[in-house]
N, C-alpha and C positions, 0 to 999 in steps of 0.2 A: 589971440584966441581963434581957433579954427572955426570957420563957418559951417553950419550944418546944411548938408545938401539934401533937398527933398526930391526924391525920385519921381519923375513924371512919366506916366505911361499912357498908352492908347489902347482901347479895346473896341473891336468892331462886332456889333450884334447883328447877325443876318436878319433882314426885315422883308425878304422877298415874300410876296403874297399878302402882305399886310395892307390895310386901307391907310394910305399915308395921311389923309386928312384927319381920320380918327386918331391916328397915332400922334401927329404933330399938333393937332388942335387948330382952332381958328387963329390966324396970325401967329402960328407957332407957339401958342400959349402953353401947350403941354411940354414942349421942349424947354421953354423958358422956366417952367416950374421945376422940371428935372434939374436944370442947372442951379436953380435957387436952393433947392433942398439939399443938393449934394456938394455944391461948390466946385463942380466940374464943368468943362465945356462940353456941350451936347450939340451934335450936328447930324442932320439926316442927309446923307449923300448917296446917290444911286440906290442900291438895295441894302444899304447898311446904316444902322444907327451907331454913330461914332462917339465914344466917350473918351475924354482926355483930361488929365489932371493928376494930382498926387495919387500914388498907387493905392493907398488905403481907401481913399474916397471913391476911386473908380471901381475897385473891387466890391465895395458896399453898394454901389449903384447898379452893378450888373444884374442882380436878380430882379430889381425893379424894372429896369429897361426890358429884360426878357419877358416879364409879365405883361408889360404894355404892348410889346410886339404881338404876344399871343392873343391879347384881347382884340387888337386891331385886325388880326387875321380872322377872328371869329365875327367881326363886324360889330363888336360891342362898343358903345360910347365910353369915352374915358374923360374924366373931369380932373381939374387941378386938385380937387379935394381927394380924389382917388389916389393920385400920385403922392400926395402928402401922407395919406394913411399908409401906403406901402412903404414909404421911406421911414415913417415912424416905427413900423413893425420891424424893419431891418435894424434901425438904431437901438431899439429896446431888446433886440434878440428874440422877439416873439415871431410867431408864424404869420406869414402873409395869408390873405384870403385865398381860397382855392381858385384855380383857373376855371374858365367857363366849362371846360370839358370834365373837370374833376368833381366839383361840388354839387350839392343838392340844388334843385331849382323848383320854383313854383310858377306855373303858367296862370296868368290872370284870365278868368273865363270871359269869352266873347271878345278876346283881344289877342294880338300876337305878342304882347309884352310878357316878358319873363322876369320874375324876381329871383335874383341870385344873391347869396351872402356877399357883402362887401368887405368883411373882415373875417379873420380866423375864428374870433369869438362868436360871430353870427353863424358861421358854419357849424360850430359845436352846438349852438342853441337849436338850429333847425334839425340837426341829426338827432339830438336828444328828444325832440318832440316826435320825430318819426319812430323812435325806438322805445319810448316809455309811455306809460299811461298817465303819469303825473310829472310835470316838469315845473320847476321853480326857477324863473329867470330873474336874477338880481343884478342891478347895475344902474349907472347914472342916466340922466335924461339924454335922449338923442342916440341911444345905442340900438334902437329898433326893436325893443322888447315887445311892445304892443303891436306894432305894425306887422312884424313877422309872425307873431302868434295868430293874428287875424288872417294873414295870408294862408297859413297852414290850415286854419279852420275852414276857410272858404274852399280850399283845395280838397279837404276831406269831404265836405258837403257835396261838391260837384262830382266827386268820384264815388259818391254814395257809400262812403265808409261810415257816415253818420247821417241821421235824418234831420238834425237841426243844430243850430249854433246858439249858444247862450253866452252873452257878454255881460259881465257884472262889474260894478265898481262900488266901493264904499262911499257914501255921501256923508262925510264926517260931520257936517253941520245938520244932517237930517233930523227931523223931529221938531221940537219946540223952537230951536234956533232959526228954522226956516219959516216960522209962522208969520213973520211980518212981510214976507215977499208976496207979491200978487200972483194970482193964478191957482190952479189946482195942484195937487202933490206932484203929478207928472211934470208940469211946467216948472215946478220949483227944483226938481232934481235933474232935469234935462241938462243944465249947464255942466254938471259933473260927468255926464255921460257923453258929452259932445266929442271928445277925442276918439271914442269908439265908433261913432257915426263917421267921423272924418276918415278913419282907417278903412272902414267898409266902403265908403264912397270912392276910394281909390282902387278898390278891387272889383267893383261891380258897376254895371250901368245903373242909372237912376231908376229906370223902370223895373229892372230885375230886383233891385234892392227894395223898392216900394212893395212889390208883390211878396217878397220874402218876409218883410216886416208885417204886412197885413195878414198873411197866413200863419204867422208866428213860427215860420221855419227858422227865422232869425229873431231872437229876442234880446233886447238891450234893457237892463233894469238895474236898480240899486241892489246891492248885496242883500239888504234886509228882505227883499222880495223872495229870496231863495228859501227862506225858512219853511219847513214842513213839506218840501217837495222832494221827489225822487227823479233825478235827471238821467234818463236812459237814452241810448243811441244818440248821444249828444257830444259835441265838442264844446267844452265850457272854459271860458277865460275869466279869471279874476284879475282885474287890472288895479294898479295902485294899492297892492295888497299890504303895503306898510301901514296903511290907515285902517285896516281891518283889526278889530280887537281879537284877543285870543279866543273868546267864545264864538265870534263870527267866523273865524278861520276854521275852527273845529266843525261848526255847523256846515260851512261850505264843503269841506272835504268829505263829510259824511252824507252829502246829497248825491254823490256819484252812484249811478246805477249800472246795469249791464251794458257793455259795449260803449262806455263813455270814457272820455279822456279829458284831462284838465291841464291848463297852463296857468300858472300863477306868476304875475310880474310885480316887481316892486323895486323901490330905491330906498335903502336904509338911511340915507342922509336927508330924506324929506318926509319924516314922520310928523303928521299934524295932530296926533292924538294928545290929549292933556298929559298923559304919562307915556313917555317913550317906551318904557319896559313892558307896556301892555300891548305892544304891537304883535299881532298874530304872525306876521312875517318873521320876526325875530324868534318867535317860539318854534315855528315849524323848522326853521334852520337849525335850531338846537336839538329838537327831539326826533325829527324824521330822517336825518341823514343816516344813510346805511340801510334804509328800508328798500327792499327790492322792488323795482318798478317805479321808484321815485328818483328823479335826477335833479341835481342842482347845477345850474350853469351860471357862472359869474362873468359879467361883462365889465369892462373898465374904460377909462377915457380913450384908449386907442381904438375902441369900437364905435366911438361917436361919429355919426354920419350927418350931422347938421352943419351949420356954418362952422368954419375952422376955429373961430374964436370960442365956440361953446366948449371945446376940449380944453382950451387954455383957461377958461373961466372955472371949469370943474377942478382943474389941477390947482388953481390959485386958492379956491375954497378949501381943498384938501390940505394944502400947505398951511393955511391959516388955522384950520381946525387942529392940525398936529401941533402947531406952535402954541395954541391956546391950551391944549391938553398937557403939553410939556411944562408950560408955565404954572398950571394948576397943580401938577404933580410936584414941581419944585417948591411951590408955596406950602403944600402939605408937609413936605419933608422938612422945610425950615421951621414949621410949627412944632 
């Protein structure tokens, strides 16, 4: 039986002008990660990033290597997680995140730090927020839904496109179920709002954030507090929208006044309501698609930017849910 010969090739990616430390990483960690995700040999020699190995793997690695060189030329930090996300995008046939010169960016006020989308899904999300009055971002944990929405809100406030930011979350256990907890109502619901404070703290200095909260330029409140109000000249974010009831979602959407925009974020796999089908997020997805000025953006595990295991955990749960659904359907059919 004849042996199959695997063609081995070598490609040189010009890296002149790139920051070699950023590109290679500390102790060549980035080059090692490139080799791990691709199964190729990766060497930085003179002004070239050299890839060698089976032809198919090398060709798949080329766009990832070129993007890393581009980032290093722009002085952008590169992590092993970034490399893994790029490789995943190539393997799945999806689009890589835009390069630093291509995609949208948000500058953090009072800082030289710039927030840029790390995945193609995040780029679509930011562009949708820029172009539409209402955006619904749906996807799993760790995809940046809330963080990027808050970044866009702060950017709009600093550029005087809006006069205030309103951040809301449903407190599913609000009301009688919280009665046994110590403190006043605000102290009881604050734990549900903490993720919104965390995102803001990453965008603003502590002093600027304190002043904005005291002047109510930025308001963080449970969704129930929105009832009866008209929100004008505001950037409004409804987070964890899968836990808003249909009535609450309709109430929220009809609060928008002149020169206001809204971002609604949620994860359909984490509905904590007693009845899943009462989720306002599922309802707006069904009845508002196709309405001009409202955009739906779907993020998936390839957009996860937390610890690399988070993506694997999400996928494992998806597989288990699919297997459970298939087993239930098979049981129904047998009956």
